[in-house]
C-alpha positions as CSV (number, residue, x, y, z in Angstrom):
1,X,85.2,83.4,124.4
2,X,86.2,87.0,124.2
3,X,86.5,88.3,120.6
4,X,88.9,91.0,121.7
5,X,91.4,88.7,123.2
6,X,94.9,89.9,124.0
7,X,97.4,87.1,123.8
8,X,99.8,87.0,126.7
9,X,103.5,86.6,126.0
10,X,103.5,83.3,127.9
11,X,101.1,81.9,125.3
12,X,103.4,82.9,122.4
13,X,106.4,81.3,124.1
14,X,104.4,78.1,124.7
15,X,103.3,77.9,121.1
16,X,106.8,78.6,119.8
17,X,108.6,76.2,122.2
18,X,106.3,73.2,122.7
19,X,105.7,71.6,119.3
20,X,105.3,67.8,119.2
21,X,106.1,66.4,115.7
22,X,103.0,64.8,114.3
23,X,103.9,61.4,112.7
24,X,100.9,60.4,110.6
25,X,100.1,56.7,110.3
26,X,100.5,56.9,106.5
27,X,101.0,53.8,104.4
28,X,102.8,54.5,101.1
29,X,100.9,57.2,99.2
30,X,97.7,56.9,101.2
31,X,97.7,60.5,102.3
32,X,96.3,64.0,101.8
33,X,97.8,67.4,102.5
34,X,96.6,70.3,104.7
35,X,98.1,73.8,104.1
36,X,97.9,76.7,106.6
37,X,97.3,80.2,105.2
38,X,97.8,83.8,106.3
39,X,97.2,87.4,105.3
40,X,99.9,89.9,105.8
41,X,98.4,93.2,107.1
42,X,101.6,95.3,107.4
43,X,105.3,94.8,108.0
44,X,104.8,93.5,111.5
45,X,101.3,92.1,111.6
46,X,99.5,89.2,110.0
47,X,96.3,87.2,110.2
48,X,97.1,83.4,110.5
49,X,94.8,80.4,110.0
50,X,96.4,77.2,111.0
51,X,96.1,73.7,112.4
52,X,97.3,73.7,116.0
53,X,96.9,70.0,116.7
54,X,95.8,66.7,115.1
55,X,94.2,64.1,117.3
56,X,95.6,65.9,120.3
57,X,99.2,66.2,119.1
58,X,100.4,69.8,118.7
59,X,101.9,70.3,115.3
60,X,104.3,72.7,113.6
61,X,102.3,75.3,111.7
62,X,102.5,78.6,109.9
63,X,102.6,80.6,113.2
64,X,105.3,78.5,114.9
65,X,107.4,78.6,111.7
66,X,106.9,82.4,111.4
67,X,107.9,82.9,115.0
68,X,111.1,81.1,114.4
69,X,111.8,82.9,111.1
70,X,111.1,86.3,112.7
71,X,113.3,85.7,115.7
72,X,115.9,88.5,116.1
73,X,114.2,90.8,113.6
74,X,112.5,93.1,116.0
75,X,109.1,94.3,114.6
76,X,109.6,92.7,111.2
77,X,107.3,89.8,110.6
78,X,108.7,87.0,108.4
79,X,105.5,85.1,107.4
80,X,106.1,81.5,106.5
81,X,103.6,78.9,105.3
82,X,103.3,75.3,106.6
83,X,101.7,72.1,105.4
84,X,101.5,68.5,106.6
85,X,100.6,65.1,105.2
86,X,97.7,63.4,106.9
87,X,96.2,59.9,106.6
88,X,92.9,59.0,105.0
89,X,91.3,58.5,108.4
90,X,88.8,60.4,110.6
91,X,90.8,63.2,112.2
92,X,90.1,65.7,115.0
93,X,91.7,69.0,114.0
94,X,92.1,72.0,116.3
95,X,91.9,75.0,114.0
96,X,92.9,78.5,115.0
97,X,92.5,81.9,113.4
98,X,94.4,84.8,115.1
99,X,96.0,88.2,114.7
100,X,99.8,87.9,115.3
101,X,102.3,90.8,115.9
102,X,106.0,90.2,115.4
103,X,106.8,92.5,118.3
104,X,105.1,92.0,121.7
105,X,104.4,95.7,122.0
106,X,102.1,95.3,119.0
107,X,99.6,93.5,121.2
108,X,99.5,96.4,123.6
109,X,99.0,99.0,120.9
110,X,96.5,96.7,119.2
111,X,94.4,96.3,122.3
112,X,90.9,95.5,121.1
113,X,92.0,94.2,117.8
114,X,93.9,91.1,118.7
115,X,91.2,88.7,117.5
116,X,91.4,85.0,118.0
117,X,88.9,82.2,117.2
118,X,89.5,78.5,117.7
119,X,87.9,75.1,118.0
120,X,87.8,71.4,117.1
121,X,86.4,69.9,113.9
122,X,86.2,66.3,112.7
123,X,87.2,65.6,109.2
124,X,88.1,62.7,106.9
125,X,90.3,63.7,104.0
126,X,90.2,62.2,100.5
127,X,93.1,60.5,98.9
128,X,95.7,62.9,97.3
129,X,93.5,65.9,98.0
130,X,94.9,69.2,99.3
131,X,93.0,71.3,101.9
132,X,93.5,74.9,103.1
133,X,92.8,76.4,106.5
134,X,90.9,79.6,105.8
135,X,89.1,82.2,107.8
136,X,88.2,85.8,108.6
137,X,89.2,88.1,111.5
138,X,87.4,91.4,112.4
139,X,85.7,93.3,115.2
140,X,82.3,92.1,114.3
141,X,82.9,88.6,113.0
142,X,85.8,86.1,113.2
143,X,85.8,82.5,111.8
144,X,88.1,79.7,110.8
145,X,87.4,76.6,108.7
146,X,88.9,74.0,106.4
147,X,88.2,74.0,102.6
148,X,89.3,72.2,99.5
149,X,91.2,73.8,96.7
150,X,87.9,74.5,94.9
151,X,86.7,76.7,97.8
152,X,84.2,74.2,99.2
153,X,84.0,74.0,103.0
154,X,84.7,70.5,104.2
155,X,84.3,71.2,108.0
156,X,82.0,73.2,110.2
157,X,82.7,76.9,110.5
158,X,84.1,77.9,113.9
159,X,82.9,81.4,114.4
160,X,82.3,84.3,116.8
161,X,79.6,86.8,115.9
162,X,78.9,90.0,117.8
163,X,75.3,89.5,119.1
164,X,72.6,91.8,117.8
165,X,74.9,93.7,115.4
166,X,73.7,94.3,111.8
167,X,77.4,95.1,110.9
168,X,78.3,91.7,112.2
169,X,75.8,89.9,110.0
170,X,77.1,92.0,107.0
171,X,80.7,91.0,107.9
172,X,79.7,87.4,108.1
173,X,78.0,87.4,104.8
174,X,80.9,89.1,103.1
175,X,83.4,86.6,104.7
176,X,81.5,83.5,103.8
177,X,80.2,84.5,100.4
178,X,83.5,84.0,98.6
179,X,83.7,80.3,99.4
180,X,80.0,79.9,98.5
181,X,80.5,81.2,95.0
182,X,81.1,78.9,92.0
183,X,84.8,78.2,91.7
184,X,86.1,80.2,88.7
185,X,87.4,78.1,85.9
186,X,89.4,80.9,84.2
187,X,93.1,81.3,85.0
188,X,92.4,84.9,86.1
189,X,89.9,83.7,88.7
190,X,92.3,81.0,89.9
191,X,95.2,83.4,90.1
192,X,93.5,85.9,92.5
193,X,92.3,83.1,94.7
194,X,95.8,82.0,95.5
195,X,96.3,82.4,99.3
196,X,99.4,83.4,101.1
197,X,100.8,80.3,102.7
198,X,100.1,78.0,99.7
199,X,103.0,75.9,98.5
200,X,104.7,76.4,95.2
201,X,103.7,72.9,94.1
202,X,100.0,73.7,94.8
203,X,100.3,77.0,92.8
204,X,101.7,75.0,89.8
205,X,98.9,72.5,90.1
206,X,96.4,75.3,89.8
207,X,98.0,77.5,87.2
208,X,100.6,75.5,85.4
209,X,104.3,76.3,85.2
210,X,105.1,80.1,85.3
211,X,106.2,82.0,82.2
212,X,109.3,83.0,84.0
213,X,111.0,82.6,87.4
214,X,113.4,85.1,89.1
215,X,115.3,85.0,92.4
216,X,116.2,87.8,94.7
217,X,119.1,86.8,96.9
218,X,118.4,89.3,99.7
219,X,120.5,92.1,101.3
220,X,121.7,91.7,104.8
221,X,122.7,95.4,105.1
222,X,119.2,96.6,104.7
223,X,117.6,93.4,106.1
224,X,115.8,92.4,103.0
225,X,115.0,88.7,102.8
226,X,115.4,86.6,99.7
227,X,112.4,85.6,97.7
228,X,111.5,83.8,94.5
229,X,109.0,85.3,92.0
230,X,106.8,83.3,89.6
231,X,105.5,85.5,86.7
232,X,102.4,84.6,84.8
233,X,101.9,86.8,81.7
234,X,98.7,88.8,81.7
235,X,97.9,87.6,85.2
236,X,100.5,88.9,87.7
237,X,103.4,87.8,89.9
238,X,103.5,85.5,92.9
239,X,106.2,86.0,95.4
240,X,107.4,83.1,97.6
241,X,109.4,83.4,100.8
242,X,112.6,81.5,100.8
243,X,113.6,79.5,103.9
244,X,116.6,77.2,104.1
245,X,115.7,73.5,103.5
246,X,112.0,74.2,103.2
247,X,109.3,74.3,100.6
248,X,108.5,77.6,98.8
249,X,105.4,79.2,100.2
250,X,103.4,82.1,98.8
251,X,104.2,85.4,100.6
252,X,102.4,87.8,98.3
253,X,100.2,87.8,95.2
254,X,100.6,90.8,92.9
255,X,97.8,90.8,90.2
256,X,98.0,92.9,87.1
257,X,95.1,95.3,86.2
258,X,93.0,93.7,83.4
259,X,91.3,95.5,80.5
260,X,87.7,95.1,79.6
261,X,88.8,92.8,76.8
262,X,89.6,90.2,79.5
263,X,85.9,90.2,80.4
264,X,83.9,91.9,83.2
265,X,83.5,88.5,85.0
266,X,87.3,88.2,85.3
267,X,87.7,91.7,86.7
268,X,84.8,91.0,89.1
269,X,86.6,87.9,90.4
270,X,89.8,89.9,90.8
271,X,88.1,92.5,93.0
272,X,85.9,90.2,95.1
273,X,88.6,87.8,95.9
274,X,91.4,90.3,96.6
275,X,92.0,91.8,100.1
276,X,94.5,93.5,102.2
277,X,97.8,94.4,100.5
278,X,96.7,92.6,97.3
279,X,93.5,94.7,97.0
280,X,95.6,97.9,97.6
281,X,98.0,96.9,94.9
282,X,95.2,96.1,92.5
283,X,93.3,99.3,93.1
284,X,96.4,101.3,92.5
285,X,97.1,99.4,89.2
286,X,93.6,100.1,87.9
287,X,93.8,103.8,88.9
288,X,97.0,104.1,87.0
289,X,95.6,102.3,84.0
290,X,92.6,104.6,83.8
291,X,90.1,102.6,81.8
292,X,86.8,104.4,82.7
293,X,84.2,101.9,81.4
294,X,80.9,102.2,83.4
295,X,80.8,98.4,83.8
296,X,84.2,98.4,85.5
297,X,83.3,101.5,87.5
298,X,80.2,99.8,88.8
299,X,82.4,96.9,90.1
300,X,84.6,99.4,92.0
301,X,81.5,101.1,93.4
302,X,80.1,97.8,94.6
303,X,83.4,96.9,96.4
304,X,83.6,100.4,97.8
305,X,80.1,100.0,99.3
306,X,80.7,96.5,100.7
307,X,83.9,97.5,102.5
308,X,83.0,101.1,103.4
309,X,82.9,100.3,107.2
310,X,86.4,98.8,107.3
311,X,89.1,100.6,109.2
312,X,91.8,98.2,108.1
313,X,94.7,100.4,106.7
314,X,95.0,98.3,103.5
315,X,91.3,98.4,102.8
316,X,91.1,102.1,103.4
317,X,94.0,102.7,101.0
318,X,92.3,100.5,98.3
319,X,88.9,102.1,98.7
320,X,90.5,105.5,98.6
321,X,91.9,104.6,95.2
322,X,88.4,103.5,94.1
323,X,87.0,106.9,95.1
324,X,89.8,108.7,93.2
325,X,89.1,106.5,90.2
326,X,85.5,107.6,90.2
327,X,86.4,111.2,90.6
328,X,89.0,111.0,87.8
329,X,86.3,109.4,85.5
330,X,84.2,112.6,85.6
331,X,81.1,110.4,85.5
332,X,78.2,111.9,87.5
333,X,76.6,108.5,87.9
334,X,78.7,108.0,91.0
335,X,77.8,111.2,92.9
336,X,75.2,109.4,95.2
337,X,77.6,106.6,96.4
338,X,80.4,109.1,97.0
339,X,78.1,111.3,99.0
340,X,77.0,108.4,101.2
341,X,80.6,107.1,101.6
342,X,81.7,110.6,102.6
343,X,79.3,110.5,105.6
344,X,79.1,106.8,106.4
345,X,82.6,105.4,105.9
346,X,84.3,103.9,108.9
347,X,87.6,105.7,108.4
348,X,88.0,109.5,108.2
349,X,90.6,109.1,105.5
350,X,88.1,107.3,103.3
351,X,85.5,110.0,104.0
352,X,88.0,112.6,102.9
353,X,88.8,111.0,99.6
354,X,85.1,110.4,98.9
355,X,84.5,114.2,99.4
356,X,87.4,115.3,97.3
357,X,86.4,112.9,94.5
358,X,82.8,114.0,94.6
359,X,83.9,117.6,93.9
360,X,85.4,116.4,90.6
361,X,82.1,115.1,89.3
362,X,79.7,117.4,87.5
363,X,76.1,117.9,88.8
364,X,73.9,116.5,86.2
365,X,70.6,114.6,86.1
366,X,71.7,111.0,85.2
367,X,70.9,107.6,86.5
368,X,72.8,107.0,89.7
369,X,74.6,103.9,90.8
370,X,72.6,102.8,93.8
371,X,74.4,100.4,96.3
372,X,72.6,97.2,97.3
373,X,71.6,97.6,100.9
């Protein structure tokens, strides 16, 4: 299987046009639920993790629903979640993780980055449990699996690893480490682990009812779609896409920056479980807040080092904020890590911000933050 797979248009048309409704042999309430998830990378591109078929029957999923919702909108991706009830029986699931572009030309310009991983897993759900299709997509490592709402993997991991690459092993460890961590019991920890694609009912099950709910009706003139926002005080906002006659699904999670009074562990969970646009939003919020406690700065330095090789635009933006934050702190403890990121980062933009932030730090003999190799 080629990691750098370019999806032909015929495949997209097949996926969007040949969906056989899956009718589970469910008796009464003897069922469980499986949710697809996704990560929006920009206005026209997303990473989707979904069930393509159950016991050989092709099913409606987050990608097929997003294709339908995005029809006629050019390069604008309307990302929509999907879930289905399944019986408490042994099932064969065909799981897929893939990069999707709203406009076909995106596949051409994204040549070499149209990652896809797929395969079959066997799985027997438990009564009334909810499961999520999760994964990771990158040049060095791509994977897809099924996990429960506590982050425990319940199937084998279907994966593609670049052979003989130390970067691939690092990417794999980073991708899998999150679900191997102890599930946070705090609301802060649960909040940042909400995934795009989760249903509103699942969000309420995890966090309780929101403190407030607001609705945006949309604007046809500027092609802004309607959405509903759940606000949780001291945690953040969760935005749900609104589709006619459908469940609300998470489109975006917007966490608030925490202060040290919330606890270093809560901030660590925020950082380690945020990615893409969420991480960018969070990094910007902390930069604007400007609390320069060394314990918090060490967390930023750790995330900066772990993701330094990424060339994902959202990651680069977020990591650039971390560099600026260290420079703004005036703490010479971070000279060594900024020096290394300035030469080793995978994106020239990140190298530039590391250099400019380094120039703001005084040259003093102090204990340096040393990244874990």
